[in-house]
TIVO-2410 file (N, C-alpha, C; in nm, 3 decimals):
# residues 74
REC num residu      c1      c2      c3 atome chaine
REC   1      X   0.069  -0.510   0.260     N      A
REC   1      X  -0.108  -0.461   0.176    CA      A
REC   1      X  -0.072  -0.538   0.032     C      A
REC   2      X  -0.189  -0.455  -0.030     N      A
REC   2      X  -0.212  -0.487  -0.155    CA      A
REC   2      X  -0.240  -0.381  -0.204     C      A
REC   3      X  -0.052  -0.362  -0.344     N      A
REC   3      X  -0.122  -0.263  -0.394    CA      A
REC   3      X  -0.143  -0.294  -0.573     C      A
REC   4      X  -0.155  -0.162  -0.646     N      A
REC   4      X  -0.177  -0.258  -0.776    CA      A
REC   4      X  -0.084  -0.244  -0.834     C      A
REC   5      X   0.021  -0.248  -0.823     N      A
REC   5      X   0.167  -0.375  -0.899    CA      A
REC   5      X   0.161  -0.485  -0.841     C      A
REC   6      X   0.055  -0.555  -0.732     N      A
REC   6      X   0.072  -0.679  -0.690    CA      A
REC   6      X  -0.088  -0.733  -0.771     C      A
REC   7      X  -0.142  -0.676  -0.802     N      A
REC   7      X  -0.261  -0.758  -0.921    CA      A
REC   7      X  -0.209  -0.855  -1.064     C      A
REC   8      X  -0.251  -0.898  -1.050     N      A
REC   8      X  -0.256  -1.026  -1.171    CA      A
REC   8      X  -0.281  -0.961  -1.284     C      A
REC   9      X  -0.354  -1.056  -1.377     N      A
REC   9      X  -0.417  -0.970  -1.514    CA      A
REC   9      X  -0.543  -0.998  -1.491     C      A
REC  10      X  -0.630  -0.933  -1.537     N      A
REC  10      X  -0.771  -0.913  -1.491    CA      A
REC  10      X  -0.842  -0.961  -1.366     C      A
REC  11      X  -0.771  -0.901  -1.287     N      A
REC  11      X  -0.802  -0.860  -1.139    CA      A
REC  11      X  -0.806  -0.752  -1.137     C      A
REC  12      X  -0.927  -0.708  -1.015     N      A
REC  12      X  -0.959  -0.603  -0.970    CA      A
REC  12      X  -0.966  -0.556  -0.780     C      A
REC  13      X  -0.932  -0.460  -0.769     N      A
REC  13      X  -0.934  -0.362  -0.660    CA      A
REC  13      X  -0.974  -0.226  -0.694     C      A
REC  14      X  -1.018  -0.200  -0.559     N      A
REC  14      X  -1.101  -0.057  -0.523    CA      A
REC  14      X  -0.959   0.015  -0.434     C      A
REC  15      X  -0.918   0.123  -0.519     N      A
REC  15      X  -0.842   0.237  -0.412    CA      A
REC  15      X  -0.872   0.253  -0.268     C      A
REC  16      X  -0.785   0.294  -0.224     N      A
REC  16      X  -0.800   0.293  -0.083    CA      A
REC  16      X  -0.791   0.411  -0.029     C      A
REC  17      X  -0.806   0.467   0.067     N      A
REC  17      X  -0.789   0.620   0.105    CA      A
REC  17      X  -0.615   0.606   0.168     C      A
REC  18      X  -0.628   0.520   0.224     N      A
REC  18      X  -0.490   0.556   0.294    CA      A
REC  18      X  -0.399   0.575   0.190     C      A
REC  19      X  -0.392   0.572   0.044     N      A
REC  19      X  -0.314   0.607  -0.077    CA      A
REC  19      X  -0.260   0.735  -0.111     C      A
REC  20      X  -0.390   0.811  -0.015     N      A
REC  20      X  -0.451   0.952  -0.153    CA      A
REC  20      X  -0.302   1.049  -0.108     C      A
REC  21      X  -0.214   1.034   0.005     N      A
REC  21      X  -0.102   1.158  -0.002    CA      A
REC  21      X   0.022   1.036  -0.100     C      A
REC  22      X  -0.011   0.932  -0.133     N      A
REC  22      X   0.117   0.884  -0.261    CA      A
REC  22      X   0.102   0.898  -0.399     C      A
REC  23      X  -0.064   0.906  -0.422     N      A
REC  23      X  -0.092   0.930  -0.606    CA      A
REC  23      X  -0.045   1.024  -0.596     C      A
REC  24      X   0.064   1.043  -0.706     N      A
REC  24      X   0.092   1.176  -0.780    CA      A
REC  24      X  -0.045   1.263  -0.859     C      A
REC  25      X  -0.052   1.379  -0.882     N      A
REC  25      X  -0.155   1.434  -0.886    CA      A
REC  25      X  -0.225   1.409  -1.034     C      A
REC  26      X  -0.073   1.439  -1.113     N      A
REC  26      X  -0.140   1.376  -1.219    CA      A
REC  26      X  -0.245   1.272  -1.234     C      A
REC  27      X  -0.177   1.173  -1.176     N      A
REC  27      X  -0.298   1.048  -1.200    CA      A
REC  27      X  -0.409   1.124  -1.104     C      A
REC  28      X  -0.440   1.144  -0.991     N      A
REC  28      X  -0.581   1.224  -0.913    CA      A
REC  28      X  -0.670   1.299  -1.035     C      A
REC  29      X  -0.591   1.378  -1.100     N      A
REC  29      X  -0.682   1.410  -1.183    CA      A
REC  29      X  -0.713   1.361  -1.314     C      A
REC  30      X  -0.661   1.229  -1.320     N      A
REC  30      X  -0.701   1.115  -1.453    CA      A
REC  30      X  -0.846   1.036  -1.394     C      A
REC  31      X  -0.839   1.062  -1.236     N      A
REC  31      X  -0.953   0.937  -1.181    CA      A
REC  31      X  -0.921   0.821  -1.044     C      A
REC  32      X  -0.787   0.855  -1.017     N      A
REC  32      X  -0.726   0.753  -0.934    CA      A
REC  32      X  -0.741   0.794  -0.793     C      A
REC  33      X  -0.890   0.802  -0.792     N      A
REC  33      X  -0.909   0.891  -0.613    CA      A
REC  33      X  -0.971   0.757  -0.591     C      A
REC  34      X  -0.963   0.730  -0.413     N      A
REC  34      X  -0.964   0.673  -0.367    CA      A
REC  34      X  -1.130   0.673  -0.334     C      A
REC  35      X  -1.185   0.527  -0.365     N      A
REC  35      X  -1.287   0.421  -0.383    CA      A
REC  35      X  -1.252   0.423  -0.564     C      A
REC  36      X  -1.244   0.443  -0.615     N      A
REC  36      X  -1.216   0.427  -0.781    CA      A
REC  36      X  -1.176   0.274  -0.771     C      A
REC  37      X  -1.218   0.181  -0.849     N      A
REC  37      X  -1.242   0.059  -0.900    CA      A
REC  37      X  -1.127   0.055  -0.995     C      A
REC  38      X  -1.003  -0.015  -0.988     N      A
REC  38      X  -0.904  -0.068  -1.093    CA      A
REC  38      X  -0.854  -0.209  -1.052     C      A
REC  39      X  -0.847  -0.268  -1.277     N      A
REC  39      X  -0.847  -0.347  -1.310    CA      A
REC  39      X  -0.738  -0.323  -1.369     C      A
REC  40      X  -0.622  -0.410  -1.348     N      A
REC  40      X  -0.504  -0.474  -1.487    CA      A
REC  40      X  -0.515  -0.521  -1.585     C      A
REC  41      X  -0.535  -0.448  -1.746     N      A
REC  41      X  -0.554  -0.494  -1.844    CA      A
REC  41      X  -0.396  -0.608  -1.920     C      A
REC  42      X  -0.286  -0.502  -1.856     N      A
REC  42      X  -0.163  -0.604  -1.935    CA      A
REC  42      X  -0.086  -0.533  -1.857     C      A
REC  43      X   0.049  -0.627  -1.895     N      A
REC  43      X   0.189  -0.593  -1.873    CA      A
REC  43      X   0.288  -0.596  -1.954     C      A
REC  44      X   0.391  -0.442  -1.931     N      A
REC  44      X   0.414  -0.472  -2.114    CA      A
REC  44      X   0.572  -0.590  -2.067     C      A
REC  45      X   0.577  -0.602  -2.205     N      A
REC  45      X   0.692  -0.742  -2.185    CA      A
REC  45      X   0.853  -0.738  -2.071     C      A
REC  46      X   0.861  -0.654  -2.028     N      A
REC  46      X   0.965  -0.613  -1.915    CA      A
REC  46      X   0.936  -0.524  -1.795     C      A
REC  47      X   0.789  -0.676  -1.772     N      A
REC  47      X   0.720  -0.573  -1.666    CA      A
REC  47      X   0.685  -0.408  -1.608     C      A
REC  48      X   0.713  -0.329  -1.729     N      A
REC  48      X   0.703  -0.157  -1.655    CA      A
REC  48      X   0.668  -0.121  -1.808     C      A
REC  49      X   0.555   0.009  -1.832     N      A
REC  49      X   0.502  -0.002  -1.758    CA      A
REC  49      X   0.368  -0.094  -1.745     C      A
REC  50      X   0.253  -0.070  -1.666     N      A
REC  50      X   0.193  -0.148  -1.643    CA      A
REC  50      X   0.031  -0.096  -1.727     C      A
REC  51      X  -0.040  -0.156  -1.778     N      A
REC  51      X  -0.166  -0.104  -1.828    CA      A
REC  51      X  -0.295  -0.120  -1.761     C      A
REC  52      X  -0.389  -0.015  -1.694     N      A
REC  52      X  -0.462  -0.026  -1.658    CA      A
REC  52      X  -0.582   0.013  -1.651     C      A
REC  53      X  -0.723   0.040  -1.584     N      A
REC  53      X  -0.834   0.098  -1.601    CA      A
REC  53      X  -0.884   0.115  -1.541     C      A
REC  54      X  -0.911   0.250  -1.512     N      A
REC  54      X  -0.960   0.298  -1.390    CA      A
REC  54      X  -1.104   0.411  -1.410     C      A
REC  55      X  -1.185   0.347  -1.350     N      A
REC  55      X  -1.340   0.438  -1.431    CA      A
REC  55      X  -1.357   0.416  -1.534     C      A
REC  56      X  -1.297   0.350  -1.628     N      A
REC  56      X  -1.357   0.329  -1.762    CA      A
REC  56      X  -1.236   0.394  -1.859     C      A
REC  57      X  -1.156   0.483  -1.786     N      A
REC  57      X  -1.022   0.502  -1.837    CA      A
REC  57      X  -0.928   0.442  -1.862     C      A
REC  58      X  -0.819   0.378  -1.956     N      A
REC  58      X  -0.732   0.277  -1.965    CA      A
REC  58      X  -0.592   0.417  -1.961     C      A
REC  59      X  -0.464   0.367  -1.847     N      A
REC  59      X  -0.383   0.405  -1.819    CA      A
REC  59      X  -0.284   0.311  -1.870     C      A
REC  60      X  -0.163   0.415  -1.883     N      A
REC  60      X  -0.033   0.316  -1.849    CA      A
REC  60      X   0.077   0.401  -1.716     C      A
REC  61      X   0.110   0.287  -1.645     N      A
REC  61      X   0.147   0.394  -1.530    CA      A
REC  61      X   0.291   0.303  -1.494     C      A
REC  62      X   0.372   0.384  -1.427     N      A
REC  62      X   0.463   0.274  -1.364    CA      A
REC  62      X   0.466   0.186  -1.305     C      A
REC  63      X   0.539   0.046  -1.271     N      A
REC  63      X   0.492  -0.001  -1.212    CA      A
REC  63      X   0.556   0.066  -1.085     C      A
REC  64      X   0.663   0.124  -1.017     N      A
REC  64      X   0.695   0.255  -0.918    CA      A
REC  64      X   0.569   0.275  -0.842     C      A
REC  65      X   0.508   0.353  -0.937     N      A
REC  65      X   0.401   0.431  -0.905    CA      A
REC  65      X   0.300   0.334  -0.867     C      A
REC  66      X   0.278   0.240  -0.941     N      A
REC  66      X   0.152   0.121  -0.914    CA      A
REC  66      X   0.178   0.035  -0.739     C      A
REC  67      X   0.315   0.067  -0.762     N      A
REC  67      X   0.372   0.007  -0.587    CA      A
REC  67      X   0.329   0.047  -0.487     C      A
REC  68      X   0.325   0.186  -0.534     N      A
REC  68      X   0.239   0.315  -0.394    CA      A
REC  68      X   0.129   0.333  -0.379     C      A
REC  69      X  -0.004   0.282  -0.432     N      A
REC  69      X  -0.095   0.271  -0.422    CA      A
REC  69      X  -0.186   0.185  -0.397     C      A
REC  70      X  -0.201   0.190  -0.269     N      A
REC  70      X  -0.292   0.084  -0.200    CA      A
REC  70      X  -0.456  -0.005  -0.240     C      A
REC  71      X  -0.448  -0.131  -0.231     N      A
REC  71      X  -0.556  -0.094  -0.314    CA      A
REC  71      X  -0.661  -0.245  -0.254     C      A
REC  72      X  -0.782  -0.240  -0.210     N      A
REC  72      X  -0.847  -0.405  -0.113    CA      A
REC  72      X  -0.908  -0.469  -0.294     C      A
REC  73      X  -0.837  -0.573  -0.317     N      A
REC  73      X  -0.851  -0.663  -0.375    CA      A
REC  73      X  -1.025  -0.712  -0.384     C      A
REC  74      X  -1.059  -0.731  -0.477     N      A
REC  74      X  -1.189  -0.811  -0.508    CA      A
REC  74      X  -1.204  -0.953  -0.464     C      A
***
C-alpha cells in the first residue's frame, strides 16, 4: 500500500479509512482525516521531517509517522 512517506514532491493522495487507528490524535485534530487530500510539498535535508499540505493546512510531520498513514495516490 502507498503511504504519505512514499509520495514524491508535488504528488497528491487521499487518506484512506483503514489508517484511522494509526493516525495520532494530534494529526486528526489538525485535519488529517480519512478522505482528506494530501500533497507533499517539501522534504527536509536529511529526509525527516516532511512538509505536507492537508486541506489547505501546511504541516511538518515525521517520516516515521507518515509511513503509517495509508493513502490512495491520484
